[in-house]
C-alpha positions as CSV (number, residue, x, y, z in Angstrom):
1,X,4.8,25.0,-15.1
2,X,1.3,24.2,-13.6
3,X,-1.7,25.8,-15.3
4,X,-3.6,26.4,-12.1
5,X,-2.0,27.3,-8.6
6,X,-3.7,27.5,-5.4
7,X,-3.8,29.4,-2.0
8,X,-2.4,27.9,1.1
9,X,-4.7,28.2,4.3
10,X,-4.4,26.1,7.4
11,X,-2.1,23.5,5.9
12,X,-4.4,22.8,2.9
13,X,-4.1,24.0,-0.7
14,X,-7.5,25.7,-1.7
15,X,-9.3,27.8,-4.4
16,X,-10.1,31.4,-3.7
17,X,-13.6,32.7,-3.2
18,X,-12.9,35.7,-5.6
19,X,-12.3,33.3,-8.4
20,X,-9.2,33.4,-10.4
21,X,-6.5,35.6,-11.7
22,X,-4.0,35.5,-14.7
23,X,-0.5,35.7,-14.2
24,X,1.3,37.3,-17.1
25,X,4.8,36.6,-18.1
26,X,6.3,39.8,-18.6
27,X,9.0,38.5,-20.7
28,X,6.7,37.9,-23.6
29,X,3.1,39.2,-22.5
30,X,1.4,35.9,-22.4
31,X,-0.6,34.1,-19.8
32,X,1.8,32.0,-17.5
33,X,-0.7,30.6,-15.5
34,X,-4.0,31.1,-13.3
35,X,-4.0,31.6,-9.8
36,X,-6.8,31.2,-6.8
37,X,-7.8,34.7,-6.0
38,X,-8.8,35.3,-2.2
39,X,-11.8,37.1,-0.9
40,X,-12.4,38.4,2.6
41,X,-13.7,35.1,3.7
42,X,-10.4,33.4,2.8
43,X,-8.6,36.1,4.5
44,X,-10.5,35.3,7.7
45,X,-9.8,31.7,7.6
46,X,-6.3,32.3,7.4
47,X,-5.8,34.6,10.2
48,X,-8.1,32.6,12.3
49,X,-5.8,29.6,11.5
50,X,-2.8,31.4,12.7
51,X,-4.7,32.8,15.6
52,X,-5.3,29.2,16.7
53,X,-1.7,28.1,16.4
54,X,-0.7,31.0,18.6
55,X,-3.1,30.4,21.2
56,X,-1.9,26.6,21.2
57,X,1.5,28.0,22.5
58,X,3.0,25.2,20.2
59,X,5.5,27.9,18.9
60,X,6.1,29.8,22.2
61,X,6.5,26.7,24.3
62,X,9.4,25.2,22.0
63,X,12.8,25.7,23.0
64,X,14.0,28.7,20.8
65,X,16.8,26.6,19.3
66,X,14.2,23.9,18.3
67,X,12.3,26.6,16.6
68,X,15.2,28.1,15.0
69,X,16.2,24.7,13.5
70,X,13.1,24.6,11.8
71,X,13.4,28.1,10.4
72,X,16.8,27.1,9.1
73,X,15.3,24.0,7.3
74,X,12.9,26.3,5.4
75,X,16.1,27.9,3.8
76,X,17.7,24.4,3.0
77,X,14.4,23.4,1.4
78,X,14.6,26.4,-0.9
79,X,18.2,25.8,-1.9
80,X,17.2,22.0,-2.5
81,X,14.6,23.2,-5.2
82,X,16.8,26.2,-6.4
83,X,16.6,25.3,-10.2
84,X,12.6,25.1,-10.2
85,X,11.8,28.0,-7.9
86,X,14.2,30.3,-9.9
87,X,12.6,29.6,-13.3
88,X,9.1,30.1,-11.8
89,X,10.4,33.5,-10.3
90,X,12.0,34.5,-13.6
91,X,8.9,33.9,-15.6
92,X,6.5,35.6,-13.6
93,X,8.5,38.6,-12.4
94,X,10.8,39.2,-15.6
95,X,14.4,39.4,-14.0
96,X,17.0,37.3,-15.6
97,X,17.3,33.9,-14.5
98,X,20.9,34.5,-12.9
99,X,19.2,37.1,-10.7
100,X,16.4,35.0,-9.9
101,X,18.9,32.4,-8.7
102,X,20.5,35.3,-6.3
103,X,17.0,36.1,-4.9
104,X,16.5,32.5,-4.0
105,X,19.7,32.2,-2.3
106,X,19.2,35.5,-0.7
107,X,15.7,34.0,0.8
108,X,17.4,30.9,2.1
109,X,20.2,33.2,3.7
110,X,17.2,35.0,5.8
111,X,16.2,31.7,7.1
112,X,19.6,30.8,8.1
113,X,20.5,33.8,9.7
114,X,17.2,34.3,11.8
115,X,17.1,30.5,12.7
116,X,20.3,31.3,14.3
117,X,18.9,34.4,16.2
118,X,15.9,32.6,17.7
119,X,17.6,31.9,21.0
120,X,19.1,35.2,21.3
121,X,16.0,37.2,22.0
122,X,16.6,37.3,25.7
123,X,15.0,39.2,28.7
124,X,16.7,40.8,31.5
125,X,16.5,40.8,35.3
126,X,16.0,44.3,36.8
127,X,17.3,44.8,40.5
128,X,14.6,46.4,42.7
129,X,16.4,45.8,46.2
130,X,15.8,43.3,48.8
131,X,12.5,41.5,48.7
132,X,11.8,41.8,44.8
133,X,12.7,39.9,41.8
134,X,11.9,41.3,38.7
135,X,12.5,40.1,35.1
136,X,11.4,40.9,31.5
137,X,10.4,38.5,28.7
138,X,9.8,39.0,25.2
139,X,6.6,37.5,23.7
140,X,5.6,37.2,20.2
141,X,2.6,39.5,18.9
142,X,0.6,36.4,17.8
143,X,-0.3,36.8,14.2
144,X,1.9,38.8,11.7
145,X,0.2,40.0,8.4
146,X,2.7,40.5,5.6
147,X,1.8,42.2,2.6
148,X,4.4,41.3,-0.1
149,X,5.7,43.4,-3.2
150,X,6.2,42.1,-6.4
151,X,9.9,43.2,-7.1
152,X,11.6,40.6,-4.8
153,X,8.5,38.4,-3.9
154,X,10.4,35.5,-2.4
155,X,13.3,37.4,-0.7
156,X,11.1,39.9,1.1
157,X,8.8,37.3,2.1
158,X,11.7,35.3,3.5
159,X,12.8,38.5,5.3
160,X,9.8,38.9,7.2
161,X,8.5,35.4,7.9
162,X,11.8,34.2,8.9
163,X,12.1,36.9,11.6
164,X,8.4,36.3,12.6
165,X,8.9,32.3,12.9
166,X,11.9,32.6,14.7
167,X,10.3,34.8,17.5
168,X,7.4,32.5,17.7
169,X,4.5,34.4,15.7
170,X,2.3,32.7,13.0
171,X,2.0,34.4,9.7
172,X,-0.9,35.4,7.2
173,X,1.0,36.3,4.0
174,X,-0.8,38.2,1.0
175,X,1.2,38.1,-2.1
176,X,1.1,40.5,-5.1
177,X,-1.2,39.7,-7.7
178,X,1.4,40.3,-10.4
179,X,3.7,37.6,-8.6
180,X,1.5,35.2,-6.7
181,X,3.3,31.8,-7.8
182,X,6.4,32.1,-6.0
183,X,5.1,32.4,-2.5
184,X,3.5,29.0,-2.6
185,X,7.2,27.5,-2.1
186,X,7.3,29.5,1.2
187,X,4.2,27.4,2.3
188,X,6.1,24.1,0.9
189,X,9.0,24.9,2.7
190,X,7.1,25.6,6.0
191,X,5.4,22.4,5.6
192,X,8.5,20.6,4.9
193,X,10.3,21.9,8.0
194,X,7.4,20.6,10.2
195,X,5.5,23.7,11.2
196,X,1.9,23.0,12.3
197,X,-0.8,23.6,9.9
198,X,-1.9,27.3,10.1
199,X,1.6,28.5,11.1
200,X,2.1,29.8,7.5
201,X,-0.7,30.9,5.2
202,X,-0.3,32.0,1.9
203,X,-2.8,33.7,-0.4
204,X,-3.2,35.9,-3.4
205,X,-5.7,38.6,-3.2
206,X,-6.2,42.1,-4.6
207,X,-5.1,44.9,-2.1
208,X,-8.4,46.7,-2.2
209,X,-10.3,43.4,-1.1
210,X,-8.0,40.9,0.5
211,X,-5.2,43.5,1.6
212,X,-7.7,45.7,3.3
213,X,-9.3,42.7,5.0
214,X,-6.2,41.5,6.4
215,X,-4.8,44.7,7.9
216,X,-8.1,45.5,9.4
217,X,-8.6,42.0,10.7
218,X,-8.9,42.2,14.6
219,X,-7.0,39.0,14.7
220,X,-4.0,40.4,13.3
221,X,-1.6,41.7,15.8
222,X,1.4,43.0,13.9
223,X,1.8,44.2,10.2
224,X,4.7,44.2,7.8
225,X,4.4,46.0,4.5
226,X,6.8,46.9,1.6
227,X,5.2,49.0,-1.3
228,X,4.1,52.7,-1.9
229,X,3.6,55.7,0.2
230,X,0.0,55.9,-0.6
231,X,-0.8,52.2,0.3
232,X,1.4,52.5,3.3
233,X,-0.6,55.5,4.7
234,X,-3.9,53.4,4.2
235,X,-2.5,50.3,5.9
236,X,-1.2,52.4,8.9
237,X,-4.5,54.1,9.2
238,X,-6.4,50.9,9.1
239,X,-4.0,49.3,11.7
240,X,-4.3,52.5,14.0
241,X,-8.1,51.6,14.3
242,X,-7.0,48.2,16.0
243,X,-3.9,49.9,17.5
244,X,-1.5,47.4,15.7
245,X,2.1,48.2,15.1
246,X,3.4,48.2,11.5
247,X,6.7,48.0,9.9
248,X,6.5,50.2,6.6
249,X,9.1,50.2,4.0
250,X,7.7,52.7,1.5
251,X,10.6,53.0,-1.2
252,X,13.1,55.9,-1.9
253,X,14.4,58.4,-4.2
254,X,18.1,57.3,-3.2
255,X,21.1,59.5,-4.2
256,X,24.7,58.8,-4.7
257,X,26.9,62.1,-3.9
258,X,29.9,61.5,-6.1
259,X,32.8,63.8,-5.2
260,X,35.6,65.1,-7.2
261,X,38.1,62.5,-6.0
262,X,36.0,59.7,-6.6
263,X,37.2,56.5,-8.7
264,X,34.6,56.8,-11.5
265,X,35.9,53.8,-13.2
266,X,34.9,51.5,-10.2
267,X,31.8,53.6,-10.0
268,X,30.5,52.0,-13.3
269,X,30.1,48.8,-11.2
270,X,27.8,51.0,-8.9
271,X,25.7,52.0,-11.7
272,X,25.4,48.6,-13.2
273,X,24.1,47.1,-9.9
274,X,22.5,50.3,-8.3
275,X,20.1,51.2,-11.0
276,X,19.9,48.3,-13.6
277,X,19.9,45.3,-11.3
278,X,16.3,44.0,-11.5
279,X,15.6,46.8,-14.0
280,X,15.6,49.2,-11.3
281,X,12.8,47.9,-9.5
282,X,14.4,48.2,-6.1
283,X,13.2,50.3,-3.2
284,X,16.8,51.4,-2.7
285,X,18.0,51.6,-6.3
286,X,20.4,54.3,-6.8
287,X,18.0,56.3,-8.9
288,X,19.8,59.8,-8.3
289,X,23.7,60.5,-9.0
290,X,24.8,63.9,-7.5
291,X,28.2,64.6,-9.0
292,X,30.8,67.3,-8.6
293,X,30.6,69.6,-11.5
294,X,34.1,69.0,-12.3
295,X,33.4,65.3,-13.1
296,X,29.9,65.6,-14.6
297,X,30.9,65.1,-18.1
298,X,33.0,62.0,-17.5
299,X,30.4,60.4,-15.2
300,X,27.6,60.9,-17.8
301,X,29.8,59.4,-20.6
302,X,30.7,56.4,-18.2
303,X,27.0,56.1,-17.2
304,X,25.8,56.0,-20.9
305,X,28.4,53.2,-21.8
306,X,27.1,51.1,-18.9
307,X,23.7,51.6,-20.1
308,X,24.3,50.7,-23.6
309,X,26.4,47.9,-22.9
310,X,23.4,46.0,-21.5
311,X,21.5,43.5,-23.5
312,X,17.8,43.5,-22.7
313,X,15.4,40.7,-23.1
314,X,13.4,38.0,-21.8
315,X,15.0,36.9,-18.4
316,X,14.6,33.1,-19.0
317,X,17.3,33.6,-22.0
318,X,19.5,35.5,-19.6
319,X,21.1,32.5,-17.6
320,X,24.7,33.8,-17.0
321,X,25.5,36.8,-14.8
322,X,26.8,39.8,-16.9
323,X,25.8,42.9,-18.9
324,X,22.2,41.9,-19.2
325,X,18.7,43.1,-18.1
326,X,15.5,41.6,-18.1
327,X,11.9,42.8,-18.5
328,X,10.1,45.1,-16.0
329,X,7.1,43.3,-13.9
330,X,4.3,44.7,-16.2
331,X,3.6,46.8,-19.2
332,X,1.7,49.1,-16.9
333,X,4.9,49.6,-15.0
334,X,7.0,49.9,-18.0
335,X,4.5,52.6,-19.4
336,X,4.5,54.5,-16.1
337,X,8.7,54.7,-16.2
338,X,8.7,55.5,-19.8
339,X,6.0,58.3,-19.2
340,X,8.1,59.8,-16.4
341,X,11.1,59.9,-18.8
342,X,9.3,61.8,-21.4
343,X,7.9,64.1,-18.6
344,X,11.5,64.8,-17.5
345,X,12.7,65.5,-21.0
346,X,9.5,68.1,-21.3
347,X,10.7,69.6,-18.2
348,X,14.4,70.1,-19.6
349,X,16.2,67.0,-18.6
350,X,18.5,65.5,-21.7
351,X,17.9,61.8,-22.5
352,X,21.5,60.6,-23.0
353,X,20.6,57.1,-23.6
354,X,17.6,54.9,-23.7
355,X,14.2,55.9,-22.5
356,X,12.2,54.1,-25.1
357,X,10.1,50.8,-25.0
358,X,11.6,48.0,-26.9
359,X,9.7,47.1,-30.2
360,X,8.9,43.5,-29.1
361,X,6.4,41.6,-26.9
362,X,7.0,42.2,-23.1
363,X,7.5,44.9,-20.5
364,X,10.7,45.9,-21.7
365,X,12.3,49.6,-21.4
366,X,15.9,50.3,-22.5
367,X,18.3,51.3,-19.6
368,X,17.9,55.0,-19.6
369,X,20.5,57.9,-18.2
370,X,19.2,61.5,-17.9
371,X,21.1,64.6,-17.7
372,X,20.5,68.0,-16.6
373,X,18.1,67.1,-14.0
374,X,17.3,69.5,-11.3
375,X,15.5,69.3,-8.0
376,X,12.3,70.8,-9.1
377,X,11.6,68.1,-11.8
378,X,9.1,65.4,-11.1
379,X,11.6,62.8,-11.8
380,X,14.0,64.1,-9.1
381,X,11.3,63.8,-6.4
382,X,9.1,60.8,-7.3
383,X,10.2,57.2,-7.5
384,X,10.4,55.7,-10.9
385,X,10.9,52.2,-9.8
386,X,12.7,51.5,-13.3
387,X,15.9,51.6,-14.9
388,X,16.3,55.3,-15.1
389,X,19.4,57.2,-13.7
390,X,19.0,60.9,-13.1
391,X,22.3,62.8,-13.1
392,X,22.5,66.0,-11.2
393,X,25.5,68.1,-10.3
394,X,26.9,70.2,-7.4
395,X,29.6,72.8,-6.5
396,X,30.4,72.1,-2.9
397,X,29.5,69.6,-0.1
398,X,26.7,71.8,1.4
399,X,24.9,71.9,-1.9
400,X,25.3,68.2,-2.5
401,X,23.7,67.5,0.9
402,X,20.9,69.9,0.4
403,X,20.0,68.2,-3.1
404,X,20.4,64.7,-1.6
405,X,17.8,65.6,1.2
406,X,15.4,67.6,-1.0
407,X,12.8,64.8,-1.4
408,X,10.3,63.5,1.1
409,X,12.1,60.0,1.1
410,X,15.0,59.1,3.2
411,X,15.6,55.2,2.7
412,X,19.3,55.0,1.7
413,X,22.0,57.1,0.4
414,X,25.6,56.9,-0.9
415,X,29.0,58.7,-0.6
416,X,31.8,58.0,-3.1
417,X,35.2,59.7,-2.2
418,X,38.7,58.9,-1.2
419,X,38.5,61.0,1.8
420,X,37.2,59.1,4.7
421,X,36.8,62.1,6.8
422,X,34.7,63.8,4.1
423,X,32.6,60.7,3.7
424,X,31.9,60.5,7.5
425,X,30.9,64.2,7.8
426,X,28.5,63.8,4.5
427,X,27.1,60.4,5.8
428,X,26.2,61.9,9.1
429,X,24.3,64.8,7.4
430,X,22.3,62.5,4.7
431,X,18.7,62.0,5.8
432,X,18.6,58.4,5.1
433,X,18.2,55.2,7.1
434,X,21.3,53.5,5.6
435,X,24.5,55.2,4.0
436,X,26.8,53.2,1.7
437,X,30.4,54.6,1.2
438,X,32.2,53.6,-1.8
439,X,30.0,50.6,-2.8
440,X,26.2,50.8,-3.4
441,X,24.6,47.9,-1.5
442,X,27.4,47.5,1.1
443,X,26.3,45.8,4.1
444,X,24.1,42.6,4.2
445,X,21.2,40.8,5.9
446,X,23.0,41.6,9.2
447,X,22.6,45.2,8.8
448,X,19.5,47.2,9.8
449,X,17.5,48.4,6.9
450,X,14.9,51.1,6.9
451,X,13.9,54.8,6.3
452,X,13.6,58.4,7.3
453,X,10.6,60.5,6.5
454,X,8.3,59.0,3.9
455,X,10.4,56.0,3.5
456,X,8.6,54.5,6.3
457,X,9.6,53.2,9.7
458,X,10.7,50.3,11.4
459,X,13.7,48.4,10.7
460,X,14.2,45.1,8.6
461,X,17.2,42.9,8.3
462,X,19.7,42.5,11.2
463,X,19.0,41.9,15.0
464,X,17.0,45.2,15.1
465,X,14.2,43.5,12.9
466,X,13.5,40.8,15.7
467,X,12.1,43.5,17.9
468,X,9.4,44.4,15.5
469,X,8.1,40.7,16.3
470,X,8.1,40.9,20.1
471,X,6.5,42.8,22.9
472,X,8.2,43.2,26.4
473,X,6.4,41.7,29.4
474,X,7.6,42.6,33.0
475,X,7.1,40.3,35.9
476,X,7.6,41.5,39.2
477,X,7.6,39.2,42.4
478,X,7.3,40.1,46.1
479,X,9.5,37.8,47.9
480,X,8.6,36.4,51.3
């Protein structure tokens, strides 16, 4: 673990104009490393470097298959350095080492997938009758600004950067100040794959400084952001001043509707992955379970058993996949989640299990289950972003759907039932961009992901994501 990490701008590692920032290990609360902190001048250099690459047409003029091979090579480089990358990720983000390894492999998979898709972004010919030849081409926007969250800092960077590069864009990436170390490996992967200097620029900066400068920069032509609704609104407002399109993924308060015929034994695995993976710090986490009143007591007992089966401690000590959970990303995030549990209890919810900070150094919160949650409670409406499961109940399908749709969010949802007709009807009525049936997180990188309502707009993952990074040009020729 190096003591000091730098930004990567225009093919060179460099210090930051805003000084340096400590990176804290949430597993023990100590300083892990120091990272260069970018200022507005650093952002300007990064965007202008990316602009220069785009203006040179070096990426656009490549055969798409050749560009795709370079994108794939980035994924192979990450896999070749998996052990090193996973350890850094665990130490700065807090997740168990085995979860970090999954994230590195997931990041590599995005480069493989979008590298394969590079040659499929095709135009079309449009018949206009005799005397004309008309066709469309899909051109990259130019500079894609990517504002990266801290919960999956490597995988979410890969998700956007892979699609951007596959379509011929250059990138300026602002990592989170909580997890800035890991994105340096994206720069190294791009360098190893042979992308020209300035194609991929990575810097760490504060949102109100570097982030604001990046999204308002006149050289930025497209923005990708994952984070809070409030910040998303600010980014969309700034982007509108330059008429720049955005992809916004702004979190959720996602619900699983569990019907009276659901397999609750199998559902225990969905609880494990849906709310306690990455300590619940997942935009599409299964934060609400809406269960039929006839099965409520059984589900609450099973959820309690799952929560209490998890060993919680430093991620670096949790090398094997299983019943364990790491730290949250910071003590501030942990305290916020614990405070929301206390507020829920004051509003009438019952803490079935957990809800307390661990009496040890580090940002640890016990896996938590709340029963008796109702839609008017804060915890039923606002995203916790922590290992806190809220259990609610319903009498009939109409009430279940009403509860599920009662928030301003609409990212994902779930339906658990043996009745496929019922599952289909309910899924069609849920206000969510993606609905899982009988398995939380069913799907993959091939399936489009994005929200309704205040969960944002635009789609990531799948082929749909490619269209975020290109604009259509029509060319009409009058034949002689």
